[in-house]
VEXKE-399696 format. One record per atom (N, C-alpha, C): x, y, z; atom name; residue number from 0. Coordinates in steps of 0.1 Angstrom, whole numbers, plus 2048, in hexadecimal, padded with zeros to 3 digits. Layout:
<sites>
    px    py    pz   atomo   num
     X     Y     Z      CA   NUM
...
</sites>
This chain:
<sites>
    px    py    pz   atomo   num
   74C   EB5   4D7       N     0
   741   EAB   4D2      CA     0
   733   EB5   4D0       C     0
   736   EBF   4CC       N     1
   72A   EC9   4CB      CA     1
   724   ECA   4BA       C     1
   724   EBB   4B4       N     2
   720   EBA   4A7      CA     2
   711   EB9   4A7       C     2
   709   EBA   4B1       N     3
   6FD   EB8   4AF      CA     3
   6F8   EC7   4AF       C     3
   6FE   ED3   4B4       N     4
   6FB   EDF   4B2      CA     4
   708   EE9   4B2       C     4
   70D   EE8   4A7       N     5
   719   EF0   4A6      CA     5
   716   EFF   4A7       C     5
   70B   F02   4A3       N     6
   704   F10   4A2      CA     6
   703   F16   4AE       C     6
   703   F0D   4BA       N     7
   6FF   F12   4C8      CA     7
   70B   F0C   4CF       C     7
   717   F11   4CF       N     8
   723   F0D   4D7      CA     8
   721   F11   4E6       C     8
   71A   F19   4E9       N     9
   716   F1E   4F7      CA     9
   70B   F16   4FF       C     9
   707   F0B   4F7       N    10
   6FC   F05   4FB      CA    10
   6FE   EFC   509       C    10
   70E   EFB   50C       N    11
   710   EF3   518      CA    11
   70E   EFC   523       C    11
   711   F0B   520       N    12
   70F   F14   52C      CA    12
   702   F17   52D       C    12
   6FB   F19   523       N    13
   6ED   F1F   524      CA    13
   6E1   F11   528       C    13
   6E4   F05   522       N    14
   6DE   EFB   528      CA    14
   6E4   EEE   529       C    14
   6EE   EEF   536       N    15
   6F4   EE3   536      CA    15
   6ED   ED7   537       C    15
   6DF   ED7   53C       N    16
   6D5   ECD   542      CA    16
   6D2   EC6   533       C    16
   6D5   ECC   527       N    17
   6CF   ECA   51D      CA    17
   6DC   EBE   514       C    17
   6E5   EBF   51C       N    18
   6F4   EB8   515      CA    18
   6FA   EAD   51E       C    18
   6F0   EA4   527       N    19
   6F4   E99   52E      CA    19
   700   E91   52C       C    19
   701   E92   51C       N    20
   70B   E8A   514      CA    20
   719   E8D   51B       C    20
   71A   E9C   51C       N    21
   727   E9F   522      CA    21
   72C   E99   531       C    21
   720   E99   539       N    22
   725   E94   546      CA    22
   722   E86   54A       C    22
</sites>
């Protein structure tokens, strides 16, 4: 579900707090 930022797939590891939707 990284349709919001396909260019930054590492955003989960770099900024997990920015994607609370996953948790």
